[in-house]
C-alpha positions as CSV (number, residue, x, y, z in Angstrom):
1,M,123.0,-33.9,40.1
2,K,120.1,-35.0,42.5
3,L,118.5,-33.2,45.0
4,T,116.2,-33.8,48.0
5,L,114.1,-31.8,48.8
6,T,110.3,-31.3,50.7
7,K,107.6,-29.8,49.3
8,S,105.2,-27.7,51.9
9,H,102.2,-25.0,51.9
10,G,101.3,-22.4,54.6
11,C,96.7,-21.6,53.2
12,G,97.7,-23.0,50.1
13,N,100.9,-21.2,49.4
14,D,103.9,-23.5,48.5
15,F,107.6,-23.3,48.9
16,V,110.5,-25.9,48.4
17,L,113.0,-26.0,51.0
18,L,116.4,-27.5,51.0
19,H,119.6,-27.6,53.1
20,A,121.9,-24.7,52.5
21,K,125.3,-27.2,52.4
22,D,124.0,-29.0,49.9
23,V,123.7,-25.9,47.1
24,R,126.3,-24.0,47.8
25,D,128.1,-25.1,44.5
26,I,125.4,-24.9,42.7
27,P,124.2,-21.4,40.6
28,L,120.5,-20.6,42.4
29,E,118.7,-18.5,40.2
30,P,118.8,-20.7,37.0
31,L,118.3,-23.9,40.1
32,I,115.5,-21.7,41.8
33,R,114.0,-21.1,38.5
34,A,113.8,-25.1,37.4
35,V,112.5,-25.9,40.8
36,C,109.5,-24.0,41.5
37,D,108.3,-23.9,37.0
38,R,104.8,-25.5,37.4
39,R,105.8,-28.3,33.9
40,T,108.6,-29.1,34.6
41,G,109.8,-28.7,37.9
42,V,108.3,-29.4,40.9
43,G,106.3,-25.9,41.1
44,A,106.5,-23.2,43.9
45,D,105.7,-19.8,45.3
46,G,109.0,-19.3,46.4
47,F,112.8,-21.4,47.6
48,I,113.8,-21.5,51.1
49,L,117.1,-22.8,52.3
50,A,117.8,-23.7,55.3
51,A,120.5,-23.3,57.7
52,K,121.6,-23.9,61.3
53,D,124.3,-22.5,63.6
54,P,122.5,-20.2,64.0
55,L,118.6,-21.0,62.2
56,T,119.1,-19.4,59.0
57,M,116.2,-19.4,56.5
58,R,117.2,-17.8,53.1
59,F,113.3,-17.3,50.8
60,Y,113.2,-16.4,47.2
61,N,110.9,-15.7,45.1
62,A,109.8,-18.3,42.2
63,D,111.9,-16.4,39.3
64,G,115.1,-16.5,41.6
65,S,115.1,-12.7,43.3
66,A,115.5,-12.7,47.3
67,A,113.4,-10.9,49.5
68,P,114.0,-10.8,53.1
69,M,111.6,-12.7,54.3
70,C,107.9,-14.7,53.6
71,G,105.2,-15.2,56.7
72,N,103.9,-18.1,54.7
73,G,107.1,-19.4,54.0
74,I,108.7,-18.9,57.5
75,R,106.1,-21.9,59.3
76,C,106.6,-23.8,56.3
77,F,110.3,-23.1,57.4
78,A,110.1,-24.5,61.7
79,R,107.9,-27.6,60.0
80,F,111.0,-28.7,57.9
81,C,113.2,-27.6,60.7
82,L,111.7,-30.1,63.0
83,E,111.9,-32.4,60.5
84,E,115.3,-32.5,59.5
85,G,116.9,-32.1,63.1
86,L,117.9,-28.9,63.0
87,T,116.2,-28.3,66.1
88,D,114.4,-30.3,68.3
89,S,112.9,-27.0,70.3
90,D,109.7,-26.2,69.9
91,S,110.2,-22.6,70.6
92,F,113.2,-21.2,68.4
93,P,114.6,-17.5,66.8
94,V,115.4,-17.5,63.4
95,Q,117.7,-15.7,61.2
96,T,115.7,-13.9,57.3
97,G,116.9,-11.2,55.6
98,A,114.2,-9.0,57.1
99,G,116.5,-10.0,60.9
100,E,115.1,-12.2,63.7
101,K,111.6,-13.7,63.9
102,Q,110.6,-15.2,67.1
103,V,109.1,-18.9,66.2
104,D,106.4,-21.1,69.2
105,I,105.1,-24.6,67.8
106,V,101.9,-24.2,68.9
107,S,101.0,-27.7,68.3
108,R,102.8,-30.4,65.9
109,V,100.3,-32.6,65.4
110,P,98.2,-31.1,64.1
111,F,101.4,-28.4,63.1
112,L,100.5,-25.5,64.3
113,A,103.3,-22.5,65.1
114,R,102.9,-19.0,66.0
115,I,105.4,-15.7,64.7
116,A,106.8,-12.5,66.6
117,M,106.4,-10.4,63.8
118,G,107.4,-7.3,64.6
119,K,106.9,-3.8,63.1
120,P,105.5,-2.3,60.5
121,D,108.1,0.2,59.7
122,Y,107.0,3.2,57.7
123,R,110.0,5.3,55.7
124,P,109.7,5.3,52.4
125,E,113.1,4.5,51.4
126,M,111.9,0.8,52.2
127,V,109.3,0.8,50.2
128,G,111.6,1.4,47.6
129,A,110.0,4.9,46.9
130,A,111.4,8.8,47.0
131,P,112.6,9.8,50.7
132,G,109.5,11.8,51.4
133,T,107.1,10.2,49.8
134,D,103.1,10.6,52.3
135,L,102.6,6.5,52.0
136,W,99.3,6.1,54.2
137,D,96.2,6.6,52.2
138,Y,97.5,8.1,49.5
139,T,96.3,8.1,45.9
140,L,97.3,6.7,42.6
141,E,96.1,6.5,39.0
142,V,95.7,3.4,38.3
143,D,93.8,2.5,34.3
144,D,92.0,5.9,34.6
145,L,91.4,4.7,38.5
146,R,92.0,6.4,41.4
147,V,92.7,4.2,44.4
148,T,93.7,5.2,47.7
149,L,96.7,2.5,49.1
150,C,99.1,2.4,52.3
151,S,102.6,1.2,52.0
152,F,105.2,0.1,54.2
153,F,107.0,-2.6,55.1
154,L,107.0,-5.2,57.5
155,S,109.1,-8.2,57.2
156,T,109.4,-7.3,53.4
157,V,107.3,-4.3,51.1
158,H,103.5,-4.5,51.2
159,T,101.1,-1.5,50.0
160,V,97.2,-2.7,51.5
161,W,94.1,-2.1,49.1
162,F,90.8,-2.1,50.8
163,V,88.4,-2.9,48.5
164,D,84.5,-4.2,48.2
165,D,85.1,-7.8,47.3
166,A,88.3,-9.3,47.7
167,A,87.7,-12.8,45.4
168,D,86.7,-10.2,42.7
169,D,89.0,-11.0,39.6
170,S,88.2,-8.4,37.7
171,L,91.0,-6.7,39.4
172,L,93.9,-8.6,39.5
173,P,94.9,-6.5,36.8
174,L,95.1,-3.9,38.4
175,A,96.5,-5.3,41.0
176,E,99.4,-6.0,39.1
177,K,99.6,-2.8,37.6
178,I,100.2,-1.5,41.7
179,H,102.5,-3.7,41.9
180,S,105.3,-2.9,39.1
181,H,104.5,1.0,39.4
182,P,107.0,3.0,38.8
183,M,107.2,4.6,42.7
184,F,107.8,1.3,44.1
185,A,111.9,0.8,42.7
186,E,111.9,-3.3,42.7
187,K,108.0,-3.0,43.0
188,T,105.4,-4.3,45.6
189,N,102.8,-7.1,46.9
190,V,99.8,-5.8,47.2
191,N,96.9,-7.4,49.5
192,L,93.2,-7.2,48.1
193,V,91.3,-6.9,51.7
194,E,87.9,-7.0,52.5
195,V,86.4,-6.1,55.9
196,I,83.9,-9.1,57.1
197,D,83.5,-7.3,61.0
198,S,85.6,-6.3,63.1
199,A,87.1,-9.3,63.9
200,T,87.7,-10.9,60.3
201,I,88.6,-9.9,56.5
202,R,89.2,-11.4,53.0
203,M,92.4,-10.9,51.8
204,R,93.9,-12.4,48.5
205,T,97.3,-11.1,47.6
206,W,99.5,-10.5,44.2
207,E,103.1,-11.8,44.7
208,R,106.4,-9.3,43.5
209,G,108.2,-12.8,41.4
210,V,105.5,-14.7,41.9
211,G,102.0,-13.4,40.6
212,P,98.2,-14.3,42.3
213,T,99.2,-16.8,45.7
214,L,96.5,-18.6,47.3
215,A,98.3,-16.1,50.9
216,C,100.3,-14.7,52.0
217,G,101.5,-13.8,55.4
218,T,103.6,-10.9,55.6
219,G,100.5,-9.5,53.9
220,A,97.8,-11.4,56.0
221,C,99.5,-8.9,59.2
222,S,99.8,-5.5,56.6
223,A,95.8,-6.5,56.1
224,V,95.2,-6.7,59.8
225,L,97.0,-3.6,60.5
226,A,97.0,-1.5,58.7
227,A,93.0,-1.9,58.6
228,Y,93.5,-1.6,62.9
229,K,95.1,1.2,62.1
230,K,91.9,2.9,60.4
231,G,89.6,1.6,63.2
232,L,88.3,-1.1,60.5
233,C,89.2,-4.1,62.8
234,G,89.5,-5.0,66.3
235,P,93.3,-6.3,67.9
236,D,92.8,-9.6,66.9
237,V,91.6,-11.2,63.5
238,T,91.0,-14.1,61.2
239,V,91.8,-13.4,57.8
240,R,90.3,-15.5,55.0
241,L,91.9,-17.3,52.7
242,P,92.1,-19.5,49.5
243,R,93.2,-22.1,51.2
244,G,92.7,-21.5,54.4
245,E,92.0,-18.9,58.1
246,L,95.8,-16.8,59.2
247,Y,94.5,-15.8,63.5
248,I,97.0,-11.8,62.9
249,S,97.1,-9.9,66.3
250,V,98.2,-6.6,67.0
251,A,99.6,-5.2,69.8
252,P,99.6,-1.6,71.4
253,D,102.5,-0.8,70.4
254,E,102.0,-2.4,66.6
255,S,104.1,-5.3,66.8
256,V,102.1,-8.4,64.7
257,T,102.1,-11.4,66.0
258,M,101.1,-14.7,63.1
259,T,99.0,-18.3,64.1
260,G,98.8,-20.3,61.1
261,P,99.0,-24.0,60.1
262,A,102.6,-25.4,57.8
263,Q,101.6,-28.4,56.0
264,R,104.7,-31.0,53.9
265,I,103.1,-32.5,50.7
266,L,106.2,-33.9,49.7
267,K,109.8,-35.1,50.4
268,G,112.1,-36.8,47.8
269,E,114.9,-36.4,45.0
270,Y,115.1,-33.8,42.0
271,E,116.7,-34.4,39.4
272,Y,118.7,-31.8,38.3
273,E,120.7,-31.3,35.0
274,G,121.3,-27.4,35.2
């Protein structure tokens, strides 16, 4: 079976994108695992299906699990929609598992999109924690180390961990254990955040269903929101990632806007024998 697909990335966070109609009769989980495999497939952090009337983005992690939304993914989705003729507008709403997101194309060449990401939800049940759990500046014990974290829902489940050096690889095993801690019923994305100054942070993410990723858009939004609420930065922040930068703004009502690039890597046919 031949499937036409596109591979794109946003700051190194890579995705395979297809038209939803092209896979409607195919079991998705084995297809996603096969396509996203970095040795025997195309290789990607995530898998995105696009549909129109209305424009709808369905997002899946590389392991086949569904997720409500993806910040880098929605910018790649926006570019895919323009290139595939699903829309010709520079401003359009997108339906996602985390509700409607407004997309505004800042520039087509080079491609740059601004996304209204919405507001955080601090209810513990939104991150799979027990009702009544206080998830702001709480302490979790991991490998005999006590870490202070902030967890909430912002387009998907996120945990923010402020560290001295976000590039410190020795922290990744701890991030993995935080992400799979029993307190999170469906695991959590863990963002290691280093505050450089009032307008700049550096970040790495352990993404559920994937592992370490080069970028996380919803994670960048969550990191800036948490830093802003704690008085560690201002409302307009550049987020430095291993392969690029995102620009995050927090409004007085805590609604968050993300601006960043998306680049197409290839378009071609994938031979699927599932």
